[in-house]
C-alpha positions in Angstrom: 1.2 -2.5 24.0 3.8 -4.5 21.4 7.2 -4.2 22.1 9.3 -6.1 19.7 13.2 -6.1 18.8 13.8 -8.6 16.4 13.5 -8.4 12.7 13.3 -12.4 12.4 10.4 -14.7 10.1 9.6 -18.5 9.7 7.8 -17.2 6.3 8.0 -19.5 3.1 7.0 -18.5 -0.2 3.1 -18.9 -1.4 2.5 -20.9 -4.6 1.9 -19.1 -7.5 -1.2 -17.0 -7.0 -4.6 -17.2 -9.1 -5.0 -14.9 -12.5 -7.2 -12.5 -11.3 -7.3 -11.2 -15.2 -9.8 -13.6 -16.1 -13.5 -13.0 -16.1 -14.5 -16.3 -14.5 -11.8 -17.7 -12.0 -12.3 -21.1 -10.1 -11.3 -20.7 -6.8 -9.3 -22.7 -4.4 -12.3 -24.1 -2.4 -13.8 -25.4 -5.6 -16.3 -22.8 -6.6 -16.7 -20.7 -9.3 -16.8 -16.7 -8.8 -19.6 -14.9 -10.9 -18.1 -12.3 -13.5 -15.9 -10.6 -13.1 -14.4 -7.0 -14.4 -13.2 -6.2 -17.6 -11.4 -2.7 -19.4 -14.6 -1.6 -20.5 -16.6 -2.6 -16.9 -17.7 1.0 -15.6 -16.6 2.4 -12.5 -19.9 3.1 -11.4 -20.2 -0.6 -11.7 -17.7 -1.6 -9.6 -18.6 0.8 -6.7 -21.8 -0.1 -6.7 -21.1 -3.8 -6.3 -23.4 -5.6 -3.5 -19.7 -7.8 -3.0 -17.9 -4.6 -1.5 -20.9 -3.6 0.8 -20.6 -0.3 1.6 -16.6 0.0 0.5 -16.7 -0.2 -2.9 -16.8 3.9 -3.4 -13.1 3.7 -1.3 -11.8 2.1 -4.3 -12.1 5.5 -5.7 -10.8 8.5 -4.3 -13.6 10.0 -2.0 -12.8 13.6 -3.1 -13.9 13.0 -6.7 -12.3 16.4 -8.1 -9.0 14.7 -8.7 -10.1 11.8 -11.0 -11.6 11.2 -14.3 -13.4 8.4 -16.5 -16.5 6.2 -17.0 -14.0 2.9 -17.1 -11.6 1.0 -15.1 -9.8 1.7 -19.2 -10.5 5.1 -18.6 -9.3 6.1 -15.3 -6.9 9.0 -14.5 -5.6 10.3 -11.7 -4.7 13.7 -11.1 -0.6 13.8 -11.0 0.0 10.4 -12.1 1.5 8.3 -15.1 1.2 5.1 -16.2 -1.7 4.1 -15.4 -2.1 0.4 -16.0 -5.9 -0.7 -16.9 -5.2 -4.3 -16.7 -3.6 -3.7 -13.1 -6.8 -2.3 -12.4 -9.2 -5.2 -13.1 -6.5 -7.2 -11.9 -7.3 -5.3 -8.6 -10.8 -5.6 -8.4 -11.3 -8.7 -9.5 -9.3 -9.8 -6.5 -10.8 -8.0 -4.4 -14.2 -9.1 -5.6 -13.5 -12.6 -5.7 -12.2 -12.7 -1.8 -15.1 -10.7 -0.6 -17.5 -13.5 -2.7 -16.4 -16.2 -1.0 -16.1 -14.7 2.4 -12.3 -13.3 2.6 -11.8 -10.3 5.0 -11.1 -7.6 2.0 -11.8 -4.5 4.2 -11.3 -3.8 7.4 -12.7 -0.9 9.6 -9.6 0.6 11.7 -12.3 3.0 13.8 -15.4 2.6 15.5 -19.0 3.5 14.6 -18.4 5.5 18.1 -15.2 7.6 16.5 -17.1 8.0 12.9 -20.4 9.7 14.5 -17.7 11.9 16.0 -15.7 12.6 13.2 -17.5 12.0 9.8 -14.7 11.8 8.2 -13.1 8.6 9.4 -15.8 6.6 7.9 -13.4 7.6 4.2 -11.3 5.4 6.3 -9.6 1.6 6.6 -7.7 -1.4 5.4 -7.7 -3.3 1.8 -6.4 -6.2 2.4 -4.0 -8.6 0.0 -3.7 -11.7 1.9 -0.4 -14.0 1.7 0.4 -16.8 3.6 -0.3 -17.3 7.0 1.8 -16.1 9.3 4.0 -14.1 6.9 5.3 -10.4 7.5 2.8 -8.3 6.8 3.4 -4.5 4.5 1.2 -1.3 4.9 0.9 0.4 1.8 0.2 4.3 1.6 -1.1 6.0 -2.0 0.0 9.9 -2.7 -2.2 12.5 -3.2 -1.1 15.6 -2.5 -2.7 15.2 1.1 -5.9 16.1 -0.8 -6.7 12.3 -1.7 -5.8 9.1 -1.7 -4.7 7.6 -5.1 -5.1 3.9 -4.1 -5.9 2.7 -7.4 -2.5 3.2 -8.7 -0.5 4.0 -6.0 -1.0 1.8 -2.9 -3.6 -1.0 -4.7 -1.2 -2.6 -7.5 1.9 -2.7 -4.9 -0.3 -4.4 -2.2 -1.2 -6.9 -4.8 2.2 -7.6 -6.1 3.9 -7.8 -2.3 0.7 -10.8 -1.3 1.7 -12.4 -4.8 5.1 -13.4 -3.0 3.6 -14.5 -0.3 3.9 -11.6 2.1 0.3 -10.0 3.8 -0.2 -6.9 2.4 -2.7 -3.9 3.3 -4.0 -0.7 1.4 -4.3 2.6 3.8 -7.1 4.5 2.8 -6.9 7.8 4.8 -7.9 11.5 5.7 -5.8 13.5 3.4 -4.7 16.5 4.5 -4.8 16.2 9.0 -5.4 13.1 9.8 -3.9 10.7 7.7 -0.7 10.1 10.6 -3.3 9.3 13.3 -5.0 6.8 10.7 -1.4 5.2 9.6 -1.0 5.0 13.5 -4.4 3.0 14.5 -3.9 1.0 10.9 -0.9 -0.9 12.4 -2.7 -0.7 16.2 -5.3 -2.7 14.5 -3.1 -5.5 13.0 -0.8 -6.2 16.0 -4.1 -6.2 18.1 -5.8 -8.8 15.2 -2.6 -10.2 13.9 -3.9 -13.7 15.0 -7.3 -13.2 13.8 -5.8 -12.0 9.9 -3.4 -14.7 9.8 -0.3 -12.0 9.9 3.2 -12.1 11.1 4.5 -8.7 12.8 8.1 -9.1 13.2 9.8 -6.6 10.3 6.7 -5.3 9.1 7.2 -2.4 6.2 5.6 0.7 5.6 5.3 1.5 1.8 4.2 5.1 0.0 4.5 7.2 -2.6 4.2 10.7 -2.8 2.2 11.9 0.1 2.5 8.7 0.8 6.0 8.4 0.7 6.0 11.4 3.8 3.9 9.0 5.6 5.7 6.0 5.5 9.0 7.8 6.2 7.9 9.7 9.1 6.5 6.4 10.6 9.7 5.2 10.1 11.4 7.6 11.7 9.0 8.1 14.8 6.9 5.0 15.3 3.3 4.4 15.6 3.1 5.3 19.4 4.8 9.1 17.9 1.3 9.4 16.3 -1.3 8.3 18.3 -0.8 4.7 18.4 -0.5 2.0 21.4 2.4 -0.2 19.3 6.0 0.6 20.2 7.3 -1.8 17.5 9.2 0.1 14.6 8.9 -0.9 11.0 12.0 -2.8 9.5 11.8 -1.1 6.2 10.7 1.8 5.2 10.1 1.5 1.1 9.7 5.3 -0.5 8.5 6.6 -4.0 9.0 10.5 -5.3 8.5 12.4 -2.6 11.0 15.9 -1.6 10.2 14.5 2.4 14.1 15.0 3.7 13.7 14.7 7.6 15.6 11.8 9.2 16.7 10.4 12.7 19.7 8.3 14.0 16.9 5.5 14.2 15.4 5.2 10.7 15.0 1.7 10.2 16.8 0.6 6.5 15.6 2.8 3.0 14.5 2.0 -0.2 14.4 4.7 -2.4 13.0 4.7 -6.1 12.0 8.0 -8.5 12.2 9.1 -11.9 14.8 11.8 -13.2 12.1 13.8 -14.4 10.1 14.4 -11.6 9.2 17.8 -11.8 7.2 17.6 -7.7 9.6 15.3 -5.8 13.3 15.9 -6.6 15.6 12.8 -7.2 18.8 15.1 -5.9 16.5 15.6 -2.6 15.5 12.4 -2.0 19.5 11.1 -3.2 20.5 13.6 -0.3 18.4 12.4 2.3 19.9 8.5 1.7 23.6 9.8 1.5 22.5 11.0 5.4 21.0 7.4 6.5 23.7 5.7 4.8 26.1 7.3 6.4 24.6 7.1 9.8 25.3 2.9 9.1 21.6 2.3 7.9 21.1 0.3 5.3 19.5 1.4 2.0 18.9 1.5 -1.1 18.5 4.3 -4.3 17.1 3.7 -7.4 16.7 7.1 -10.0 15.2 6.5 -13.6 15.9 8.1 -16.4 13.4 9.7 -18.3 10.9 9.0 -15.7 7.9 11.4 -14.2 6.4 11.8 -11.1 3.6 8.6 -10.2 4.9 6.1 -12.3 3.6 3.6 -10.2 4.6 -0.1 -10.6 6.2 1.4 -13.6 4.9 -0.9 -15.8 5.7 -0.9 -19.8 8.7 1.7 -18.2 12.5 1.4 -17.3 11.5 1.5 -13.7 9.2 -2.3 -14.6 10.3 -4.6 -11.8 11.6 -2.4 -9.3 9.4 -3.7 -6.5 10.7 -7.0 -6.8 14.3 -5.4 -6.0 12.1 -3.4 -3.3 10.7 -6.7 -1.3 14.1 -8.3 -2.0 16.3 -5.2 0.3 13.0 -5.9 2.3 13.9 -9.5 2.8 17.6 -8.8 3.1 16.5 -7.5 6.8 14.5 -10.2 7.5 16.9 -13.4 9.6 15.3 -16.4 7.9 
């Protein structure tokens, strides 16, 4: 079991990241990757790429009823807006490049025996976006209404941008509906258990989420992994939430950052503001942003008035660390 009380870090930001928008990249070890993807690359080509092994299918929702499109440029996810195809291309190129040089890009959180007992656990795991060795980690949870996991727009982009700041980031693919919180607790357990192997710091870790994923992040922040079947007793140092109607909270909630669109017809900004006000009244550090004109599911908000919010959220997380 793990129990830490300090929220501190000796982390120093990493150098400028490699640009994975290019189609041929000189890696740090001197090798050149094979041709990478473009906007016109087919989604089926990405899913079946040998570099991803059996995990390419998990890059996109396993419930195929909630996404459409034949190419990376055409990808659409139910309930989501402002999907940026250039970011989609960058994400798959990053993961492919990591895979081709033997870096861990996907982590199984359940054993084969556990998967046999519950076949839905085959559709779970962590995609790893590496930061600087020893830097704190963030775990990102996409939404999808409890019926699918919209990672390509609602957690992969966040994890990639967090890693560019030098932090280690994981995007969780969980069992939509029943089992989601168990998966999140297991994922945190895995990261703590393998922290040295993964090269990640565990102090002041953060839990992020959008929509249904934000409910997961908030619940994990309120109650901790052990409440959901985990063994890790250390609670998150920060929670970052986007567009959710979650209203439950406790006196022990961690510092919380929230952002939402003013025109969100699914998650009212007033509900989120009410919860934040209650946390603030308890003396818990908070930050709240509502963006005019934005609907539900804006992700990073690239090309919108919310563009750059993730930098604000990372700075909020950093304020909770003791450098």
